[in-house]
N, CA, C and O of each residue as an XYZ file, in Angstrom:
900
protein
N      44.846     76.132    -48.755
C      45.434     75.016    -48.012
C      44.611     74.687    -46.773
O      44.404     73.519    -46.446
N      44.138     75.740    -46.079
C      43.312     75.537    -44.891
C      42.006     74.848    -45.241
O      41.531     73.992    -44.494
N      41.422     75.220    -46.382
C      40.169     74.604    -46.810
C      40.368     73.115    -47.100
O      39.517     72.290    -46.768
N      41.491     72.788    -47.717
C      41.805     71.386    -48.019
C      41.975     70.597    -46.731
O      41.493     69.472    -46.605
N      42.665     71.204    -45.784
C      42.899     70.540    -44.496
C      41.585     70.319    -43.760
O      41.349     69.241    -43.214
N      40.730     71.339    -43.744
C      39.435     71.215    -43.079
C      38.588     70.130    -43.741
O      37.912     69.365    -43.054
N      38.622     70.062    -45.060
C      37.878     69.037    -45.799
C      38.372     67.645    -45.431
O      37.576     66.735    -45.201
N      39.691     67.486    -45.376
C      40.290     66.185    -45.064
C      39.936     65.743    -43.652
O      39.652     64.569    -43.413
N      39.953     66.682    -42.725
C      39.618     66.359    -41.333
C      38.144     66.000    -41.199
O      37.783     65.031    -40.530
N      37.296     66.802    -41.851
C      35.850     66.601    -41.770
C      35.427     65.256    -42.333
O      34.499     64.630    -41.822
N      36.094     64.813    -43.370
C      35.714     63.576    -44.056
C      36.551     62.377    -43.635
O      36.498     61.318    -44.261
N      37.302     62.548    -42.597
C      38.050     61.429    -42.047
C      39.217     60.971    -42.889
O      39.724     59.865    -42.706
N      39.653     61.824    -43.823
C      40.793     61.466    -44.665
C      42.086     61.534    -43.859
O      43.027     60.777    -44.098
N      42.110     62.454    -42.905
C      43.256     62.591    -42.016
C      42.821     62.211    -40.603
O      41.826     62.727    -40.095
N      43.552     61.329    -39.984
C      43.292     60.923    -38.604
C      44.041     61.883    -37.689
O      45.258     61.788    -37.533
N      43.292     62.816    -37.080
C      43.915     63.854    -36.269
C      44.665     63.278    -35.075
O      45.727     63.780    -34.705
N      44.117     62.228    -34.472
C      44.777     61.616    -33.320
C      46.119     61.011    -33.714
O      47.082     61.063    -32.950
N      46.174     60.430    -34.926
C      47.431     59.851    -35.422
C      48.456     60.956    -35.700
O      49.641     60.814    -35.398
N      47.976     62.052    -36.279
C      48.863     63.186    -36.555
C      49.442     63.735    -35.259
O      50.634     64.030    -35.174
N      48.571     63.869    -34.236
C      49.022     64.369    -32.938
C      50.049     63.429    -32.322
O      51.049     63.871    -31.757
N      49.792     62.132    -32.436
C      50.716     61.132    -31.893
C      52.083     61.228    -32.570
O      53.118     61.171    -31.906
N      52.079     61.374    -33.897
C      53.338     61.492    -34.632
C      54.073     62.784    -34.287
O      55.301     62.811    -34.201
N      53.312     63.842    -34.093
C      53.917     65.130    -33.708
C      54.572     65.027    -32.340
O      55.696     65.490    -32.142
N      53.858     64.415    -31.395
C      54.401     64.256    -30.041
C      55.664     63.403    -30.043
O      56.621     63.695    -29.326
N      55.658     62.349    -30.852
C      56.835     61.488    -30.948
C      58.023     62.248    -31.526
O      59.154     62.095    -31.065
N      57.756     63.065    -32.537
C      58.820     63.855    -33.158
C      59.373     64.893    -32.182
O      60.581     65.117    -32.108
N      58.460     65.523    -31.432
C      58.871     66.521    -30.443
C      59.708     65.880    -29.345
O      60.713     66.442    -28.911
N      59.290     64.708    -28.902
C      60.035     63.981    -27.871
C      61.429     63.628    -28.370
O      62.408     63.752    -27.635
N      61.516     63.191    -29.614
C      62.810     62.827    -30.191
C      63.732     64.034    -30.247
O      64.921     63.930    -29.945
N      63.181     65.185    -30.637
C      63.981     66.416    -30.705
C      64.521     66.805    -29.331
O      65.675     67.213    -29.205
N      63.684     66.676    -28.305
C      64.109     67.036    -26.952
C      65.147     66.056    -26.419
O      66.098     66.458    -25.749
N      64.967     64.761    -26.717
C      65.945     63.760    -26.288
C      67.289     63.960    -26.982
O      68.334     63.641    -26.415
N      67.266     64.484    -28.204
C      68.505     64.748    -28.930
C      69.308     65.882    -28.293
O      70.501     66.027    -28.561
N      68.660     66.679    -27.456
C      69.352     67.750    -26.750
C      70.137     67.217    -25.550
O      70.975     67.917    -24.981
N      69.855     65.986    -25.183
C      70.444     65.383    -23.985
C      71.815     64.800    -24.320
O      71.921     63.934    -25.189
N      72.859     65.262    -23.645
C      74.223     64.840    -23.999
C      74.678     63.574    -23.288
O      75.696     62.991    -23.661
N      73.936     63.139    -22.262
C      74.323     61.921    -21.549
C      73.517     60.720    -22.055
O      72.375     60.867    -22.489
N      74.110     59.561    -21.995
C      73.426     58.347    -22.425
C      72.425     57.900    -21.361
O      72.532     58.272    -20.192
N      71.464     57.105    -21.784
C      70.480     56.511    -20.881
C      70.714     55.011    -20.900
O      70.427     54.343    -21.893
N      71.233     54.486    -19.804
C      71.652     53.088    -19.764
C      70.994     52.322    -18.617
O      70.598     52.905    -17.607
N      70.888     51.014    -18.793
C      70.372     50.133    -17.746
C      71.546     49.467    -17.036
O      72.424     48.888    -17.677
N      71.553     49.555    -15.698
C      72.620     48.962    -14.904
C      72.359     47.495    -14.602
O      71.301     46.958    -14.930
N      73.328     46.862    -13.979
C      73.204     45.450    -13.623
C      72.099     45.218    -12.591
O      71.572     44.112    -12.476
N      71.753     46.268    -11.842
C      70.690     46.145    -10.846
C      69.295     46.282    -11.446
O      68.293     46.185    -10.737
N      69.237     46.509    -12.763
C      67.943     46.608    -13.438
C      67.415     48.024    -13.576
O      66.471     48.259    -14.330
N      68.011     48.977    -12.857
C      67.565     50.365    -12.924
C      68.154     51.076    -14.147
O      69.254     50.766    -14.604
N      67.379     52.039    -14.659
C      67.838     52.869    -15.769
C      68.357     54.186    -15.203
O      67.776     54.752    -14.277
N      69.465     54.666    -15.776
C      70.113     55.864    -15.243
C      70.544     56.821    -16.351
O      70.826     56.423    -17.481
N      70.582     58.076    -15.986
C      71.205     59.106    -16.804
C      71.516     60.282    -15.877
O      71.375     60.173    -14.659
N      71.939     61.401    -16.460
C      72.238     62.595    -15.666
C      71.518     63.799    -16.251
O      71.203     63.849    -17.440
N      71.269     64.772    -15.373
C      70.756     66.067    -15.803
C      71.636     67.153    -15.210
O      72.206     66.963    -14.136
N      71.759     68.289    -15.890
C      72.577     69.383    -15.351
C      72.061     69.841    -13.990
O      70.854     69.939    -13.772
N      72.987     70.117    -13.086
C      72.636     70.613    -11.758
C      73.812     71.429    -11.231
O      74.814     70.873    -10.780
N      73.682     72.738    -11.292
C      74.786     73.618    -10.904
C      75.079     73.575     -9.413
O      76.119     74.062     -8.969
N      74.172     72.996     -8.641
C      74.380     72.917     -7.189
C      75.214     71.699     -6.804
O      75.660     71.595     -5.661
N      75.429     70.783     -7.732
C      76.281     69.620     -7.477
C      77.716     69.935     -7.900
O      77.941     70.659     -8.870
N      78.668     69.394     -7.175
C      80.074     69.648     -7.485
C      80.427     69.209     -8.900
O      81.223     69.852     -9.584
N      79.826     68.113     -9.324
C      80.109     67.585    -10.656
C      79.359     68.340    -11.759
O      79.627     68.162    -12.947
N      78.405     69.193    -11.332
C      77.603     69.930    -12.309
C      76.465     69.129    -12.890
O      75.821     69.554    -13.849
N      76.210     67.947    -12.301
C      75.132     67.109    -12.801
C      74.584     66.257    -11.662
O      75.267     66.033    -10.663
N      73.342     65.780    -11.818
C      72.743     64.890    -10.831
C      72.195     63.654    -11.537
O      71.753     63.708    -12.685
N      72.239     62.549    -10.818
C      71.796     61.285    -11.420
C      70.278     61.133    -11.357
O      69.639     61.488    -10.367
N      69.725     60.598    -12.435
C      68.317     60.208    -12.500
C      68.293     58.691    -12.546
O      68.935     58.090    -13.408
N      67.568     58.062    -11.636
C      67.536     56.609    -11.532
C      66.082     56.143    -11.414
O      65.381     56.510    -10.471
N      65.638     55.336    -12.372
C      64.259     54.876    -12.395
C      64.185     53.403    -12.806
O      65.158     52.819    -13.282
N      63.002     52.829    -12.605
C      62.800     51.410    -12.910
C      62.744     51.138    -14.412
O      63.155     50.072    -14.868
N      62.235     52.103    -15.177
C      62.082     51.879    -16.620
C      62.756     52.989    -17.425
O      62.974     54.095    -16.931
N      63.075     52.665    -18.668
C      63.679     53.649    -19.560
C      62.703     54.783    -19.844
O      63.102     55.943    -19.939
N      61.418     54.443    -19.979
C      60.401     55.459    -20.269
C      60.337     56.501    -19.147
O      60.210     57.696    -19.414
N      60.424     56.044    -17.895
C      60.388     56.979    -16.777
C      61.539     57.978    -16.854
O      61.359     59.171    -16.610
N      62.723     57.474    -17.197
C      63.897     58.349    -17.319
C      63.714     59.313    -18.485
O      63.972     60.510    -18.359
N      63.262     58.779    -19.631
C      63.067     59.626    -20.808
C      62.028     60.707    -20.550
O      62.191     61.841    -21.002
N      60.965     60.372    -19.831
C      59.922     61.364    -19.528
C      60.490     62.514    -18.701
O      60.146     63.674    -18.928
N      61.356     62.194    -17.744
C      61.977     63.231    -16.904
C      62.897     64.110    -17.743
O      62.895     65.333    -17.606
N      63.680     63.479    -18.610
C      64.594     64.212    -19.485
C      63.820     65.130    -20.427
O      64.172     66.298    -20.597
N      62.768     64.598    -21.034
C      61.946     65.387    -21.955
C      61.322     66.580    -21.248
O      61.324     67.692    -21.775
N      60.785     66.347    -20.049
C      60.166     67.435    -19.284
C      61.192     68.506    -18.934
O      60.883     69.697    -18.963
N      62.407     68.088    -18.605
C      63.476     69.031    -18.254
C      63.773     69.974    -19.426
O      63.790     71.193    -19.255
N      64.002     69.411    -20.602
C      64.351     70.235    -21.763
C      63.142     70.993    -22.310
O      63.280     72.062    -22.904
N      61.974     70.428    -22.102
C      60.759     71.135    -22.503
C      60.609     72.422    -21.713
O      60.312     73.475    -22.277
N      60.815     72.336    -20.393
C      60.697     73.516    -19.548
C      61.817     74.520    -19.814
O      61.651     75.723    -19.609
N      62.954     74.011    -20.271
C      64.085     74.885    -20.567
C      63.892     75.660    -21.866
O      64.397     76.773    -22.013
N      63.167     75.074    -22.797
C      63.066     75.661    -24.134
C      61.720     76.292    -24.452
O      61.627     77.114    -25.364
N      60.679     75.924    -23.719
C      59.346     76.425    -24.034
C      58.815     77.323    -22.919
O      59.029     77.057    -21.737
N      58.135     78.367    -23.305
C      57.523     79.258    -22.333
C      56.253     78.610    -21.783
O      55.383     78.205    -22.554
N      56.142     78.509    -20.467
C      54.957     77.876    -19.873
C      53.673     78.580    -20.295
O      53.622     79.808    -20.376
N      52.640     77.790    -20.563
C      51.346     78.345    -20.940
C      50.303     78.136    -19.842
O      49.517     79.033    -19.538
N      50.307     76.950    -19.260
C      49.311     76.620    -18.240
C      49.929     76.658    -16.842
O      51.145     76.771    -16.691
N      49.073     76.563    -15.825
C      49.590     76.472    -14.461
C      50.474     75.247    -14.332
O      51.508     75.292    -13.664
N      50.075     74.153    -14.966
C      50.854     72.918    -14.909
C      52.261     73.135    -15.471
O      53.244     72.667    -14.896
N      52.350     73.841    -16.587
C      53.655     74.149    -17.187
C      54.503     74.983    -16.231
O      55.684     74.705    -16.026
N      53.881     76.010    -15.649
C      54.604     76.908    -14.739
C      55.044     76.165    -13.480
O      56.131     76.401    -12.953
N      54.177     75.259    -13.005
C      54.522     74.465    -11.819
C      55.773     73.628    -12.088
O      56.685     73.597    -11.262
N      55.822     72.960    -13.222
C      56.959     72.107    -13.534
C      58.223     72.926    -13.798
O      59.330     72.454    -13.540
N      58.067     74.139    -14.306
C      59.232     75.010    -14.469
C      59.794     75.391    -13.106
O      61.011     75.412    -12.922
N      58.913     75.694    -12.141
C      59.352     75.981    -10.771
C      60.027     74.754    -10.166
O      61.020     74.881     -9.450
N      59.494     73.571    -10.448
C      60.064     72.344     -9.896
C      61.482     72.089    -10.407
O      62.299     71.512     -9.689
N      61.783     72.508    -11.629
C      63.147     72.350    -12.135
C      64.133     73.053    -11.221
O      65.216     72.536    -10.943
N      63.753     74.232    -10.756
C      64.590     74.989     -9.821
C      64.559     74.363     -8.434
O      65.602     74.168     -7.811
N      63.367     74.051     -7.957
C      63.212     73.562     -6.582
C      63.873     72.211     -6.375
O      64.488     71.976     -5.334
N      63.754     71.323     -7.346
C      64.299     69.970     -7.195
C      65.816     69.959     -7.048
O      66.382     69.003     -6.517
N      66.473     71.007     -7.511
C      67.918     71.086     -7.388
C      68.348     71.464     -5.969
O      69.529     71.400     -5.627
N      67.367     71.858     -5.148
C      67.694     72.360     -3.813
C      67.186     71.462     -2.688
O      67.418     71.752     -1.514
N      66.495     70.374     -3.033
C      65.900     69.524     -2.005
C      66.363     68.085     -2.169
O      66.932     67.713     -3.195
N      66.111     67.285     -1.142
C      66.547     65.885     -1.135
C      65.642     65.021     -2.005
O      64.565     65.451     -2.418
N      66.094     63.792     -2.279
C      65.285     62.858     -3.071
C      63.967     62.543     -2.376
O      62.938     62.386     -3.034
N      63.995     62.449     -1.045
C      62.770     62.179     -0.295
C      61.764     63.315     -0.463
O      60.564     63.082     -0.608
N      62.274     64.551     -0.441
C      61.394     65.708     -0.619
C      60.836     65.741     -2.033
O      59.667     66.072     -2.236
N      61.666     65.397     -3.012
C      61.206     65.345     -4.402
C      60.080     64.328     -4.545
O      59.088     64.581     -5.228
N      60.240     63.181     -3.898
C      59.214     62.140     -3.935
C      57.904     62.642     -3.321
O      56.821     62.364     -3.835
N      58.018     63.387     -2.214
C      56.816     63.941     -1.561
C      56.143     64.973     -2.473
O      54.919     64.990     -2.596
N      56.931     65.819     -3.100
C      56.384     66.819     -4.016
C      55.635     66.140     -5.162
O      54.560     66.587     -5.563
N      56.211     65.056     -5.683
C      55.562     64.333     -6.777
C      54.233     63.733     -6.330
O      53.240     63.776     -7.057
N      54.231     63.169     -5.114
C      52.998     62.596     -4.570
C      51.938     63.675     -4.381
O      50.768     63.468     -4.705
N      52.348     64.827     -3.856
C      51.415     65.932     -3.650
C      50.889     66.464     -4.975
O      49.719     66.833     -5.078
N      51.746     66.504     -5.987
C      51.305     66.974     -7.302
C      50.191     66.072     -7.833
O      49.169     66.553     -8.323
N      50.401     64.767     -7.731
C      49.383     63.818     -8.193
C      48.095     63.955     -7.397
O      47.000     63.783     -7.933
N      48.231     64.260     -6.137
C      47.068     64.366     -5.248
C      46.271     65.642     -5.490
O      45.040     65.616     -5.491
N      46.962     66.751     -5.695
C      46.285     68.047     -5.754
C      46.020     68.567     -7.166
O      44.954     69.124     -7.426
N      46.972     68.393     -8.076
C      46.901     69.105     -9.352
C      46.682     68.249    -10.591
O      46.017     68.687    -11.529
N      47.223     67.049    -10.612
C      47.240     66.253    -11.834
C      45.834     66.042    -12.403
O      44.935     65.559    -11.715
N      45.670     66.410    -13.663
C      44.409     66.189    -14.350
C      43.299     67.166    -14.022
O      42.189     67.020    -14.534
N      43.565     68.168    -13.176
C      42.514     69.123    -12.798
C      42.378     70.225    -13.844
O      43.315     70.516    -14.588
N      41.208     70.824    -13.884
C      40.988     71.959    -14.792
C      41.867     73.139    -14.393
O      42.324     73.902    -15.245
N      42.098     73.278    -13.097
C      42.953     74.369    -12.621
C      44.351     74.246    -13.210
O      44.927     75.241    -13.652
N      44.901     73.038    -13.219
C      46.250     72.811    -13.744
C      46.315     73.118    -15.240
O      47.365     73.504    -15.754
N      45.192     72.946    -15.934
C      45.158     73.153    -17.385
C      44.859     74.609    -17.756
O      44.882     74.967    -18.934
N      44.580     75.445    -16.754
C      44.225     76.840    -17.002
C      45.443     77.659    -17.418
O      46.540     77.473    -16.890
N      45.238     78.561    -18.365
C      46.297     79.470    -18.793
C      46.797     80.246    -17.573
O      46.012     80.899    -16.886
N      48.102     80.172    -17.305
C      48.675     80.790    -16.118
C      48.453     82.305    -16.101
O      48.376     82.913    -15.033
N      48.351     82.909    -17.290
C      48.162     84.362    -17.353
C      46.733     84.779    -17.044
O      46.462     85.962    -16.838
N      45.818     83.817    -17.009
C      44.408     84.132    -16.782
C      43.915     83.750    -15.391
O      42.758     84.005    -15.055
N      44.772     83.148    -14.584
C      44.374     82.732    -13.234
C      44.265     83.947    -12.320
O      45.171     84.778    -12.254
N      43.145     84.033    -11.619
C      42.902     85.155    -10.719
C      42.923     84.699     -9.260
O      42.954     83.506     -8.959
N      42.904     85.682     -8.375
C      42.839     85.392     -6.934
C      41.594     84.567     -6.616
O      41.644     83.653     -5.793
N      40.489     84.887     -7.264
C      39.246     84.153     -7.024
C      39.351     82.705     -7.506
O      38.845     81.793     -6.851
N      40.001     82.497     -8.641
C      40.196     81.129     -9.153
C      40.949     80.276     -8.132
O      40.616     79.113     -7.906
N      41.963     80.874     -7.526
C      42.776     80.158     -6.544
C      41.958     79.817     -5.314
O      42.041     78.700     -4.804
N      41.167     80.769     -4.829
C      40.334     80.520     -3.653
C      39.334     79.400     -3.919
O      39.147     78.516     -3.084
N      38.689     79.442     -5.090
C      37.704     78.416     -5.432
C      38.374     77.048     -5.520
O      37.838     76.057     -5.025
N      39.545     76.998     -6.152
C      40.250     75.718     -6.296
C      40.639     75.151     -4.937
O      40.482     73.955     -4.693
N      41.143     76.000     -4.059
C      41.552     75.525     -2.735
C      40.352     75.013     -1.946
O      40.415     73.948     -1.331
N      39.260     75.772     -1.963
C      38.062     75.364     -1.219
C      37.542     74.024     -1.737
O      37.223     73.132     -0.951
N      37.458     73.885     -3.062
C      36.969     72.632     -3.642
C      37.891     71.463     -3.300
O      37.427     70.361     -3.008
N      39.202     71.714     -3.338
C      40.163     70.649     -3.045
C      40.094     70.239     -1.583
O      40.176     69.054     -1.260
N      39.942     71.218     -0.699
C      39.806     70.921      0.734
C      38.575     70.061      0.979
O      38.617     69.106      1.755
N      37.484     70.405      0.315
C      36.247     69.637      0.467
C      36.402     68.213     -0.057
O      36.069     67.245      0.627
N      36.913     68.104     -1.284
C      37.005     66.796     -1.939
C      38.009     65.870     -1.264
O      37.767     64.671     -1.125
N      39.133     66.434     -0.847
C      40.204     65.622     -0.260
C      40.144     65.569      1.260
O      40.885     64.816      1.892
N      39.248     66.383      1.850
C      39.124     66.474      3.311
C      40.497     66.767      3.949
O      40.988     66.035      4.809
N      41.078     67.865      3.484
C      42.419     68.224      3.914
C      42.427     68.830      5.312
O      41.500     69.543      5.698
N      43.473     68.539      6.058
C      43.676     69.186      7.351
C      44.312     70.547      7.113
O      44.673     70.877      5.984
N      44.452     71.335      8.168
C      44.992     72.691      8.049
C      46.391     72.686      7.439
O      46.691     73.510      6.575
N      47.245     71.770      7.879
C      48.624     71.716      7.394
C      48.661     71.417      5.901
O      49.426     72.036      5.161
N      47.838     70.473      5.455
C      47.800     70.105      4.043
C      47.282     71.271      3.195
O      47.748     71.491      2.077
N      46.321     72.008      3.734
C      45.767     73.157      3.028
C      46.846     74.217      2.815
O      46.962     74.784      1.729
N      47.620     74.477      3.843
C      48.698     75.459      3.733
C      49.782     74.978      2.773
O      50.387     75.780      2.062
N      50.024     73.671      2.754
C      50.988     73.115      1.815
C      50.508     73.326      0.380
O      51.292     73.702     -0.491
N      49.223     73.085      0.135
C      48.628     73.290     -1.179
C      48.783     74.743     -1.608
O      49.186     75.024     -2.737
N      48.463     75.664     -0.704
C      48.602     77.088     -1.017
C      50.054     77.435     -1.308
O      50.337     78.262     -2.174
N      50.979     76.802     -0.583
C      52.400     77.054     -0.793
C      52.856     76.680     -2.194
O      53.640     77.400     -2.811
N      52.362     75.548     -2.698
C      52.707     75.134     -4.063
C      52.219     76.167     -5.085
O      52.944     76.536     -6.009
N      50.985     76.621     -4.903
C      50.420     77.609     -5.831
C      51.174     78.924     -5.742
O      51.489     79.540     -6.761
N      51.461     79.348     -4.523
C      52.176     80.601     -4.310
C      53.565     80.576     -4.929
O      53.964     81.524     -5.605
N      54.301     79.495     -4.700
C      55.654     79.391     -5.241
C      55.657     79.316     -6.765
O      56.553     79.848     -7.420
N      54.651     78.653     -7.318
C      54.537     78.585     -8.776
C      54.311     79.971     -9.361
O      54.923     80.331    -10.367
N      53.437     80.748     -8.737
C      53.154     82.105     -9.216
C      54.363     83.022     -9.057
O      54.634     83.852     -9.925
N      55.091     82.873     -7.948
C      56.302     83.669     -7.749
C      57.320     83.373     -8.838
O      57.939     84.285     -9.386
N      57.489     82.087     -9.151
C      58.416     81.687    -10.203
C      57.987     82.259    -11.550
O      58.820     82.713    -12.334
N      56.679     82.233    -11.811
C      56.158     82.781    -13.068
C      56.419     84.276    -13.164
O      56.664     84.799    -14.252
N      56.368     84.960    -12.037
C      56.681     86.394    -11.996
C      58.158     86.614    -12.302
O      58.506     87.498    -13.085
N      59.027     85.814    -11.687
C      60.475     85.952    -11.885
C      60.845     85.779    -13.353
O      61.696     86.495    -13.882
N      60.190     84.815    -14.003
C      60.491     84.528    -15.413
C      59.646     85.365    -16.366
O      59.637     85.130    -17.574
N      58.935     86.347    -15.807
C      58.140     87.293    -16.601
C      57.082     86.603    -17.468
O      56.777     87.032    -18.581
N      56.539     85.526    -16.914
C      55.454     84.811    -17.591
C      54.128     85.502    -17.291
O      53.247     85.577    -18.147
N      53.998     86.008    -16.060
C      52.826     86.778    -15.657
C      53.284     88.140    -15.139
O      54.409     88.282    -14.661
N      52.415     89.127    -15.234
C      52.759     90.480    -14.795
C      52.365     90.732    -13.346
O      53.028     91.492    -12.641
N      51.292     90.096    -12.906
C      50.809     90.269    -11.534
C      50.687     88.919    -10.858
O      50.325     87.926    -11.490
N      50.990     88.885     -9.573
C      50.913     87.651     -8.789
C      49.535     87.530     -8.137
O      49.223     88.297     -7.227
N      48.700     86.581     -8.583
C      47.341     86.468     -8.031
C      47.307     85.996     -6.584
O      46.251     86.046     -5.952
N      48.432     85.539     -6.041
C      48.450     85.098     -4.640
C      48.907     86.207     -3.692
O      48.921     86.020     -2.475
N      49.279     87.359     -4.247
C      49.867     88.417     -3.418
C      48.950     88.857     -2.287
O      49.372     88.929     -1.133
N      47.695     89.153     -2.616
C      46.761     89.595     -1.582
C      46.444     88.483     -0.596
O      46.253     88.735      0.594
N      46.387     87.252     -1.092
C      46.116     86.126     -0.206
C      47.264     85.922      0.767
O      47.043     85.536      1.915
N      48.492     86.178      0.321
C      49.655     86.015      1.190
C      49.626     87.027      2.331
O      50.069     86.731      3.441
N      49.109     88.212      2.058
C      49.039     89.246      3.098
C      48.112     88.819      4.229
O      48.270     89.234      5.377
N      47.137     87.975      3.876
C      46.160     87.523      4.863
C      46.319     86.046      5.176
O      45.401     85.413      5.698
N      47.489     85.495      4.856
C      47.708     84.057      5.063
C      47.967     83.783      6.545
O      49.078     83.441      6.952
N      46.935     83.940      7.311
C      47.017     83.719      8.747
C      45.934     82.738      9.140
O      45.181     82.260      8.292
N      45.855     82.438     10.422
C      44.823     81.513     10.901
C      43.434     82.037     10.552
O      42.549     81.258     10.200
N      43.238     83.353     10.647
C      41.929     83.915     10.368
C      41.557     83.752      8.899
O      40.398     83.502      8.568
N      42.561     83.898      8.009
C      42.270     83.744      6.579
C      41.790     82.337      6.277
O      40.794     82.151      5.577
N      42.500     81.340      6.806
C      42.112     79.961      6.548
C      40.784     79.642      7.228
O      39.990     78.852      6.718
N      40.553     80.261      8.381
C      39.302     80.000      9.092
C      38.117     80.569      8.326
O      37.132     79.867      8.098
N      38.204     81.852      7.921
C      37.061     82.519      7.312
C      36.864     82.166      5.846
O      35.731     82.040      5.383
N      37.970     82.004      5.110
C      37.860     81.782      3.674
C      37.764     80.303      3.302
O      37.180     79.955      2.276
N      38.329     79.448      4.124
C      38.383     78.033      3.766
C      37.470     77.190      4.631
O      36.517     76.579      4.147
N      37.775     77.165      5.925
C      37.068     76.221      6.797
C      35.579     76.527      6.923
O      34.764     75.612      7.039
N      35.223     77.814      6.901
C      33.804     78.143      7.005
C      33.023     77.623      5.804
O      31.824     77.361      5.904
N      33.706     77.475      4.660
C      33.054     76.953      3.456
C      32.923     75.438      3.490
O      32.118     74.856      2.763
N      33.725     74.803      4.345
C      33.796     73.344      4.329
C      33.103     72.680      5.517
O      32.644     71.544      5.399
N      33.021     73.351      6.637
C      32.600     72.701      7.866
C      31.182     72.143      7.780
O      30.890     71.098      8.361
N      30.286     72.847      7.047
C      28.910     72.369      6.926
C      28.856     71.025      6.215
O      28.113     70.129      6.616
N      29.656     70.891      5.150
C      29.690     69.620      4.420
C      30.233     68.503      5.286
O      29.727     67.381      5.252
N      31.277     68.810      6.072
C      31.863     67.798      6.936
C      30.867     67.346      8.005
O      30.787     66.158      8.318
N      30.117     68.280      8.557
C      29.145     67.939      9.589
C      28.032     67.073      9.021
O      27.518     66.187      9.704
N      27.659     67.329      7.769
C      26.644     66.505      7.123
C      27.159     65.078      6.960
O      26.429     64.108      7.165
N      28.438     64.974      6.586
C      29.040     63.652      6.391
C      29.036     62.882      7.702
O      28.707     61.696      7.737
N      29.404     63.562      8.776
C      29.438     62.924     10.096
C      28.041     62.469     10.508
O      27.865     61.351     10.993
N      27.051     63.338     10.314
C      25.684     63.031     10.716
C      25.126     61.860      9.929
O      24.477     60.974     10.485
N      25.389     61.867      8.603
C      24.864     60.807      7.742
C      25.499     59.457      8.026
O      24.836     58.422      7.957
N      26.812     59.475      8.351
C      27.503     58.212      8.599
C      27.276     57.717     10.022
O      27.492     56.543     10.322
N      26.830     58.638     10.909
C      26.585     58.306     12.313
C      27.816     57.635     12.933
O      27.711     56.685     13.709
N      28.976     58.164     12.562
C      30.229     57.625     13.086
C      30.817     58.590     14.093
O      30.346     59.717     14.247
N      31.841     58.138     14.770
C      32.527     58.984     15.750
C      33.720     59.675     15.126
O      34.469     60.366     15.816
N      33.909     59.492     13.799
C      35.041     60.126     13.112
C      34.865     61.634     13.118
O      33.816     62.153     12.736
N      35.900     62.325     13.554
C      35.857     63.780     13.573
C      37.011     64.310     12.734
O      38.167     64.180     13.137
N      36.727     64.909     11.568
C      37.783     65.429     10.720
C      38.655     66.412     11.480
O      38.184     67.094     12.390
N      39.916     66.482     11.109
C      40.858     67.389     11.758
C      40.399     68.827     11.627
O      40.660     69.650     12.505
N      39.697     69.139     10.506
C      39.213     70.493     10.313
C      38.235     70.868     11.427
O      38.269     71.982     11.950
N      37.372     69.930     11.777
C      36.363     70.201     12.792
C      37.009     70.365     14.156
O      36.651     71.257     14.925
N      37.962     69.494     14.445
C      38.649     69.568     15.732
C      39.345     70.900     15.877
O      39.300     71.519     16.940
N      39.999     71.354     14.793
C      40.734     72.608     14.859
C      39.814     73.786     15.079
O      40.162     74.722     15.798
N      38.631     73.751     14.463
C      37.705     74.873     14.565
C      37.063     74.969     15.949
O      36.649     76.042     16.388
N      36.991     73.830     16.617
C      36.292     73.846     17.907
C      37.274     73.651     19.045
O      36.875     73.635     20.209
């Protein structure tokens, strides 16, 4: 059977992208079938449904979005994280968010979503198997992100916080055996960020300033001096 399948794929008899698309659609349908509340459009044009939330008196919280697809994507992600064991950092992050979002305001949820898009979405780090991420991987990712995004000290610590909380959650759910942020947390002080992060970035920032011949001084530089 495997030989037949390989032959069909090799000779273009089977369109793998079409098969994947059909599989994803079927999986989405199965997850949506787990949802007991309807997804309806209100008179104001917004689409709404509910998700379980034990922290609410009613036992549920409202999801309100501009499009039906946005609501369905949230519902699918919710049940996906509930039923599937996270494989990548991205999976583990979203599993942690299921817990965290029940404890924070809508404004905070919006900020978390914006930060996710800014720091993690589409990165190789996010696609890495959560069980294979090491302390060194985290340091390299943070340094590269600080350089590319020109993050200030506060933003850098926020980024580390997301990674740390994701790893803690993965430990709680027994997805990983060791927390790769543990040693970094012990040294999560001004000196750690100065020696491990800013010293790796300041040379690049100074080159940028010199080349642009501008008076712009990155917050990282101001903090260091």
